[in-house]
TIRO-2110 file (N, C-alpha, C; in Angstrom, 1 decimal):
// TIRO-2110
-11.5, 8.1, -3.1, N, 1, A
-10.7, 7.6, -3.6, CA, 1, A
-9.5, 8.6, -4.2, C, 1, A
-10.2, 9.7, -4.1, N, 2, A
-9.3, 11.0, -4.6, CA, 2, A
-8.6, 10.9, -2.5, C, 2, A
-9.4, 11.3, -1.6, N, 3, A
-8.9, 11.3, -0.8, CA, 3, A
-7.7, 10.3, -0.3, C, 3, A
-8.0, 9.3, -0.7, N, 4, A
-6.6, 8.0, -0.8, CA, 4, A
-6.0, 8.6, -1.0, C, 4, A
-5.9, 9.0, -2.2, N, 5, A
-4.5, 9.1, -2.8, CA, 5, A
-4.0, 10.3, -2.1, C, 5, A
-4.4, 11.4, -1.6, N, 6, A
-4.4, 12.6, -1.1, CA, 6, A
-3.3, 12.1, 0.4, C, 6, A
-4.1, 11.1, 1.1, N, 7, A
-3.7, 10.4, 2.1, CA, 7, A
-2.2, 9.9, 2.3, C, 7, A
-2.1, 9.3, 1.2, N, 8, A
-0.8, 8.1, 0.9, CA, 8, A
0.3, 9.2, 0.6, C, 8, A
-0.2, 10.2, -0.8, N, 9, A
0.7, 12.1, -0.6, CA, 9, A
1.6, 12.4, 0.8, C, 9, A
0.6, 12.5, 1.4, N, 10, A
0.9, 13.6, 2.2, CA, 10, A
1.5, 12.3, 3.3, C, 10, A
1.5, 11.5, 4.1, N, 11, A
2.3, 10.2, 4.4, CA, 11, A
4.1, 10.8, 3.8, C, 11, A
4.0, 10.2, 2.3, N, 12, A
5.3, 9.7, 1.6, CA, 12, A
5.4, 10.7, 1.5, C, 12, A
5.2, 12.3, 1.9, N, 13, A
6.1, 13.5, 1.8, CA, 13, A
6.0, 14.0, 3.2, C, 13, A
5.4, 12.9, 4.4, N, 14, A
5.9, 13.2, 5.4, CA, 14, A
7.5, 12.7, 6.1, C, 14, A
6.8, 11.1, 5.4, N, 15, A
8.4, 10.1, 5.6, CA, 15, A
9.9, 10.5, 4.9, C, 15, A
9.4, 12.1, 3.9, N, 16, A
10.5, 12.0, 3.4, CA, 16, A
11.1, 13.0, 4.5, C, 16, A
9.7, 13.9, 4.5, N, 17, A
10.8, 15.2, 5.4, CA, 17, A
11.4, 14.3, 6.6, C, 17, A
11.0, 13.2, 8.0, N, 18, A
11.6, 12.8, 9.0, CA, 18, A
13.0, 12.1, 8.2, C, 18, A
12.5, 11.6, 7.0, N, 19, A
14.8, 11.0, 5.8, CA, 19, A
15.4, 11.8, 6.1, C, 19, A
15.2, 13.2, 5.8, N, 20, A
15.7, 14.3, 5.6, CA, 20, A
16.3, 14.8, 7.2, C, 20, A
15.4, 15.1, 7.7, N, 21, A
15.9, 16.0, 8.7, CA, 21, A
17.1, 14.4, 10.0, C, 21, A
17.0, 13.4, 9.6, N, 22, A
18.0, 12.2, 9.7, CA, 22, A
18.9, 11.8, 9.6, C, 22, A
19.6, 12.4, 7.8, N, 23, A
20.4, 12.3, 7.2, CA, 23, A
21.2, 13.0, 6.7, C, 23, A
21.6, 13.6, 7.2, N, 24, A
22.1, 15.0, 6.6, CA, 24, A
24.0, 14.8, 6.9, C, 24, A
24.4, 13.6, 6.4, N, 25, A
25.8, 13.5, 6.5, CA, 25, A
26.1, 13.5, 5.1, C, 25, A
26.9, 14.5, 4.8, N, 26, A
27.5, 14.7, 3.3, CA, 26, A
28.1, 14.0, 2.7, C, 26, A
28.1, 13.7, 1.5, N, 27, A
28.4, 12.6, 1.0, CA, 27, A
29.4, 13.2, -0.2, C, 27, A
30.1, 12.3, -1.4, N, 28, A
30.5, 12.6, -2.2, CA, 28, A
29.8, 12.3, -3.8, C, 28, A
29.6, 12.8, -4.7, N, 29, A
28.7, 12.7, -5.7, CA, 29, A
29.1, 12.8, -7.0, C, 29, A
29.0, 12.1, -7.3, N, 30, A
30.3, 12.5, -8.9, CA, 30, A
29.0, 11.7, -10.5, C, 30, A
29.2, 12.2, -10.9, N, 31, A
28.5, 12.1, -12.5, CA, 31, A
29.1, 12.3, -14.1, C, 31, A
29.5, 11.2, -14.5, N, 32, A
30.6, 11.6, -15.7, CA, 32, A
31.5, 12.4, -14.7, C, 32, A
31.3, 13.4, -15.6, N, 33, A
33.4, 14.4, -15.5, CA, 33, A
32.5, 14.9, -14.3, C, 33, A
31.5, 15.3, -13.6, N, 34, A
31.4, 16.4, -12.4, CA, 34, A
31.1, 15.3, -11.4, C, 34, A
31.6, 16.6, -10.4, N, 35, A
31.7, 15.8, -9.2, CA, 35, A
31.8, 16.8, -8.1, C, 35, A
31.3, 16.5, -6.9, N, 36, A
30.7, 17.7, -5.6, CA, 36, A
30.9, 16.2, -4.5, C, 36, A
31.4, 16.9, -3.2, N, 37, A
32.1, 16.1, -2.3, CA, 37, A
31.2, 17.5, -0.8, C, 37, A
31.0, 16.8, 0.3, N, 38, A
30.3, 17.2, 1.0, CA, 38, A
28.8, 17.8, 1.1, C, 38, A
27.8, 16.4, 0.2, N, 39, A
26.8, 17.7, -0.3, CA, 39, A
25.7, 16.6, 0.8, C, 39, A
25.0, 17.3, 1.0, N, 40, A
23.5, 16.7, 2.5, CA, 40, A
22.9, 14.9, 1.7, C, 40, A
23.1, 13.7, 2.2, N, 41, A
22.3, 13.2, 1.2, CA, 41, A
21.2, 12.9, 1.2, C, 41, A
20.4, 13.9, 2.0, N, 42, A
18.8, 14.4, 2.0, CA, 42, A
18.8, 15.0, 0.0, C, 42, A
19.7, 15.9, 0.1, N, 43, A
19.6, 16.6, -1.1, CA, 43, A
19.8, 15.6, -2.1, C, 43, A
20.7, 14.5, -2.2, N, 44, A
20.6, 13.5, -3.0, CA, 44, A
19.8, 12.5, -4.0, C, 44, A
18.7, 12.2, -2.8, N, 45, A
17.9, 11.2, -2.6, CA, 45, A
16.7, 12.7, -2.9, C, 45, A
16.6, 13.8, -3.0, N, 46, A
15.8, 15.2, -3.5, CA, 46, A
15.4, 14.8, -4.3, C, 46, A
17.1, 15.3, -5.3, N, 47, A
17.4, 15.3, -6.7, CA, 47, A
17.0, 13.4, -7.5, C, 47, A
16.9, 12.8, -6.6, N, 48, A
17.1, 11.2, -7.5, CA, 48, A
15.1, 11.3, -7.9, C, 48, A
14.8, 11.9, -6.4, N, 49, A
13.3, 11.4, -6.8, CA, 49, A
13.2, 12.7, -7.6, C, 49, A
13.2, 14.1, -7.2, N, 50, A
12.8, 14.6, -9.1, CA, 50, A
13.0, 14.3, -9.8, C, 50, A
14.3, 13.8, -10.2, N, 51, A
14.9, 12.9, -12.0, CA, 51, A
14.0, 12.1, -12.4, C, 51, A
13.2, 10.3, -11.2, N, 52, A
12.6, 9.9, -11.5, CA, 52, A
11.3, 10.1, -11.7, C, 52, A
11.2, 11.6, -11.0, N, 53, A
9.7, 11.7, -11.1, CA, 53, A
8.9, 12.4, -12.8, C, 53, A
10.3, 13.1, -13.0, N, 54, A
9.8, 13.5, -14.1, CA, 54, A
9.6, 12.9, -15.7, C, 54, A
9.7, 11.4, -15.9, N, 55, A
9.3, 11.3, -16.9, CA, 55, A
7.4, 10.5, -16.7, C, 55, A
7.0, 10.4, -15.5, N, 56, A
5.9, 10.4, -15.0, CA, 56, A
5.3, 11.8, -15.4, C, 56, A
5.5, 12.6, -14.4, N, 57, A
4.7, 14.0, -15.2, CA, 57, A
5.0, 14.3, -15.7, C, 57, A
5.8, 13.9, -16.9, N, 58, A
6.0, 14.9, -18.3, CA, 58, A
4.9, 13.9, -19.0, C, 58, A
4.7, 12.4, -18.8, N, 59, A
3.8, 12.2, -19.2, CA, 59, A
1.9, 12.3, -19.0, C, 59, A
1.5, 12.6, -18.0, N, 60, A
0.5, 13.5, -17.2, CA, 60, A
0.0, 14.5, -18.1, C, 60, A
1.8, 15.2, -17.9, N, 61, A
1.2, 16.8, -19.2, CA, 61, A
1.1, 16.6, -20.4, C, 61, A
1.5, 15.3, -21.5, N, 62, A
1.0, 14.5, -22.7, CA, 62, A
-0.5, 14.7, -22.7, C, 62, A
-0.7, 13.5, -21.4, N, 63, A
-2.2, 12.8, -21.1, CA, 63, A
-3.3, 13.7, -21.5, C, 63, A
-3.1, 14.6, -20.7, N, 64, A
-3.8, 15.6, -20.5, CA, 64, A
-4.2, 17.5, -21.8, C, 64, A
-3.0, 17.5, -23.0, N, 65, A
-2.9, 18.0, -23.6, CA, 65, A
-3.3, 17.2, -24.8, C, 65, A
-3.4, 15.9, -24.7, N, 66, A
-4.1, 15.0, -26.0, CA, 66, A
-5.8, 14.8, -25.3, C, 66, A
-6.4, 14.9, -24.0, N, 67, A
-7.1, 15.2, -23.7, CA, 67, A
-8.4, 16.3, -24.5, C, 67, A
-7.6, 17.9, -23.9, N, 68, A
-7.8, 18.7, -24.1, CA, 68, A
-7.7, 18.8, -25.4, C, 68, A
-6.9, 18.4, -26.4, N, 69, A
-7.4, 18.7, -27.8, CA, 69, A
-8.0, 17.9, -28.7, C, 69, A
-8.7, 16.4, -28.1, N, 70, A
-9.7, 15.6, -28.3, CA, 70, A
-10.6, 16.4, -28.4, C, 70, A
-11.5, 17.0, -27.3, N, 71, A
-12.1, 17.5, -26.5, CA, 71, A
-12.4, 19.4, -27.7, C, 71, A
-11.3, 20.0, -28.3, N, 72, A
-12.0, 20.7, -29.4, CA, 72, A
-11.9, 20.3, -30.9, C, 72, A
-12.6, 18.9, -30.6, N, 73, A
-12.8, 18.5, -32.1, CA, 73, A
-13.9, 18.3, -32.6, C, 73, A
END
């Protein structure tokens, strides 16, 4: 099962790398009062991916800390 997860992660990273190589078109980004022009589309997608992964990463860290705290008792 671990090998399958590693393979899927590798394929997803490969697909993301290919996407980044093909999508370097500058786009405008606006968020609330902040704005920037000429940001490569790839960076926008990577930033969105990073922001989207944050809750998952924090949840895994929280679960790991709870598991460690349970072992100490």
